[in-house]
C-alpha positions, 0 to 999 in steps of 0.5 A, spaced: 524 424 382 525 430 386 522 430 393 521 435 399 520 432 406 518 437 411 520 435 418 524 435 424 531 435 422 533 433 429 529 427 429 531 420 429 525 418 426 526 423 420 533 421 419 532 413 419 526 414 414 530 418 409 536 413 410 531 408 406 532 413 400 539 413 400 540 408 394 534 411 389 538 416 386 533 421 387 534 429 389 531 429 396 531 435 400 529 436 407 526 442 410 526 443 417 520 444 421 523 447 427 528 452 429 533 447 430 541 448 429 543 441 430 541 436 425 540 429 427 547 425 426 544 420 422 541 424 417 543 421 410 546 425 404 540 430 403 540 437 402 537 440 408 534 447 408 534 449 416 531 455 419 537 457 422 545 457 420 547 450 422 553 445 420 552 438 417 553 432 421 560 430 421 561 425 415 553 425 413 554 428 406 548 432 408 548 439 404 546 445 408 543 450 404 544 457 407 537 460 410 535 467 408 540 472 411 534 476 414 529 471 414 523 472 419 523 466 423 516 467 425 510 462 422 509 467 416 516 467 414 517 460 415 512 459 410 515 464 405 522 460 406 518 454 404 515 457 398 522 459 396 524 452 396 518 449 393 519 454 387 527 452 386 526 445 387 520 444 383 519 437 387 515 431 384 512 430 391 511 434 398 511 430 404 510 433 411 512 428 417 507 430 422 501 434 422 502 440 427 509 443 425 510 440 418 503 439 416 502 447 419 507 449 414 505 446 408 498 448 409 500 455 410 504 454 403 498 451 400 493 457 402 498 462 400 498 459 393 490 458 393 490 451 394 496 449 389 503 447 391 505 444 384 506 437 387 501 432 390 502 433 398 503 427 403 501 427 410 504 422 415 501 422 421 506 421 427 504 418 434 498 422 437 497 427 431 490 424 430 488 419 435 489 424 441 490 431 438 484 430 433 479 429 439 482 435 443 477 441 442 482 447 441 486 442 436 481 438 432 479 444 427 486 445 425 488 437 425 481 436 421 483 442 416 490 439 414 487 432 413 481 435 409 487 439 405 492 434 403 492 429 397 495 423 400 496 420 407 500 415 411 500 412 418 503 407 422 496 403 423 489 402 420 486 405 426 489 412 424 487 411 417 480 410 419 480 416 424 483 420 418 477 419 414 472 420 420 476 427 421 475 429 413 480 426 409 478 425 402 484 423 399 488 416 398 492 412 402 500 412 401 501 406 406 501 403 413 508 402 416 512 405 422 514 412 421 521 411 422 521 405 417 521 399 421 527 395 424 533 392 421 531 385 423 538 381 422 541 386 426 536 385 431 537 378 431 545 379 432 543 383 438 539 378 442 541 375 448 542 367 447 537 362 450 529 363 451 526 369 453 524 365 459 531 365 462 532 373 462 532 376 468 531 384 466 525 388 465 525 394 460 521 400 462 520 406 458 521 412 463 516 417 460 511 420 465 507 426 466 501 428 461 502 423 456 506 417 459 504 413 465 511 410 467 509 411 474 504 406 474 509 401 471 513 403 478 507 401 482 506 395 478 513 393 479 512 394 487 506 389 487 511 384 484 516 384 489 516 377 491 518 375 484 524 380 482 529 380 487 536 380 484 533 382 477 535 388 473 530 394 472 533 398 465 530 405 464 530 409 458 527 415 455 527 417 462 529 424 465 533 425 472 527 425 476 524 419 474 531 415 474 532 417 481 525 415 483 526 408 479 532 407 483 529 408 489 523 403 488 528 398 485 532 398 491 526 396 495 524 391 491 531 388 491 533 390 483 539 393 481 537 399 476 540 401 470 539 407 465 540 408 458 543 415 456 546 417 449 548 423 445 541 427 446 537 428 452 533 422 453 536 418 447 540 412 447 544 409 441 539 405 437 544 399 438 544 399 446 536 400 446 535 394 441 540 390 446 537 392 452 530 389 449 534 383 447 536 381 454 529 383 457 524 378 459 518 384 459 518 390 456 513 395 459 511 401 455 505 405 458 502 411 454 495 415 455 496 415 447 500 413 442 500 409 435 505 403 434 510 406 439 517 405 436 519 402 443 514 397 442 516 395 435 523 394 438 521 389 444 517 385 439 523 384 434 528 383 440 524 377 444 522 382 450 514 380 452 511 387 451 506 389 457 503 395 452 498 400 453 491 399 450 491 406 447 497 404 442 495 400 436 500 394 437 494 389 437 494 390 429 501 387 429 501 382 434 495 378 438 493 380 445 494 375 450 499 371 445 504 376 443 503 382 448 498 384 454 495 390 453 493 394 459 489 400 461 495 405 462 493 408 468 490 402 472 495 399 477 491 393 478 491 391 471 498 393 469 501 389 475 496 383 474 499 383 466 506 384 469 506 378 474 503 373 468 509 375 464 514 374 470 511 367 471 508 364 465 514 361 461 510 358 456 507 365 454 513 369 453 517 364 449 511 362 445 510 370 444 517 371 442 517 366 437 511 369 434 513 376 434 520 374 431 516 371 425 511 378 425 517 382 425 520 379 419 513 379 415 511 386 417 517 390 420 523 389 416 526 395 413 527 392 407 520 391 406 518 398 408 523 401 403 520 397 397 513 399 399 515 406 400 519 407 394 513 404 390 508 409 393 512 415 392 513 413 384 505 411 384 504 418 387 508 422 382 506 418 376 498 419 378 500 426 379 502 427 372 497 423 369 492 427 372 495 433 370 496 431 362 
C-alpha cells in the first residue's frame, strides 16, 4: 500500500494518526500542507515532503525529501509540488487531513488534472471544518466544493457525516473515529490517580478564549462556586500568558491555587502530563462555540474527570448527557455555573459517570481498535478503486 497523506506536519494529531500505521509495512508519505520548518517530534518513520527545508525530528526515522530548490511557495506552486509527489509515488490512496488547507491543495491538484488524481481521495473533517465553517457565508462555497469533489469522507462524529451529506458529499464514508486515533486506554489507566473521582480536589480548564473558545465563561462560573472551592487546584492548559494570569487572579480570590501546563510548543503540553492532569481532576471544563469530539473531552472521559462540555461538540454521541457528562451552552454563565456546582457536590454523579466513561473509552476510544478499523478502511478503499478501474 502506498499512501500520500496531506496535512500539517507540525500537528500532534497528524503525528498520532500516522503512528497507527507504523507496523503495516506500507509506504507512507506526508505532504506538509503548511510552510512549516519544524515537523512534530512525534512523527513516525514516514517520508516527509516539506514546503521549506527542514531536518527530521531527532530519533524519529523520518525521511525528508528535499523541496524543489526554486519552488513557488504560493498556492499554485504548492499544487504543482503536490502533483509532482503524486506522479512520483503513484499512491493507492490520497488522504487530506482537514479541509481548508490540506483539502484545498488536493482540490487544486484535482482541478489541474481535470478531476483525476490517479487514486481515490479521502477527506477527513477536522474540528469545525463542516459544523462551523460550512455555515460561514464566505467559506461555505469552498467547503461544499471540496465535499462535492472527494470520493471518501471521514469524521469524528455522525453529526458531521450528516452535515457533509447536506452540504453536497455524495461519496462513501471511510469511518467515524477520533482524528488523532483515540486514547491508549492502558496508559490512561496507569496515569489515573487512585481512588474515586469524588475524592479529587482539582478542576481542569481548557484555556482557549476569544472567537472560538469560551474559557472566560468558565472562570466566571468558577467564581460563582467560590463557596465550594477553597483549597482546591485550578489547572489551566492550552492557555496563553494573558489568560493564565487572569486565571491565577480569579483562583486567588476563590481560594484556589492555579497551575499551568506548558510544553515544548506554544500552548502545548506533553500528552502524558495532560492525561495525568485529567486523571487527578474531579471536573474538566471545555467550552467552545464550535467543535467536533474535542481531544480534551476524550482525555477527560478516559481519565475519570467528569466533563462539563459545550453542547456545540458532538460529545453526546460518546457519553449520555446527564450521566457521563453535562453539556452546556458555552456562552451561558448561569448554565455553566449550575452544571459545575452539580458536578462539585454530587459524588454519585461523578463516580458513576467515571465508571460509565471508562467502559465507553475502552469500547470506542482505544487506539488499537481505531488502528484495526483504519487499516481495514484503507485496504477497502484501495481494493474498491482497483475493482472499479478494471
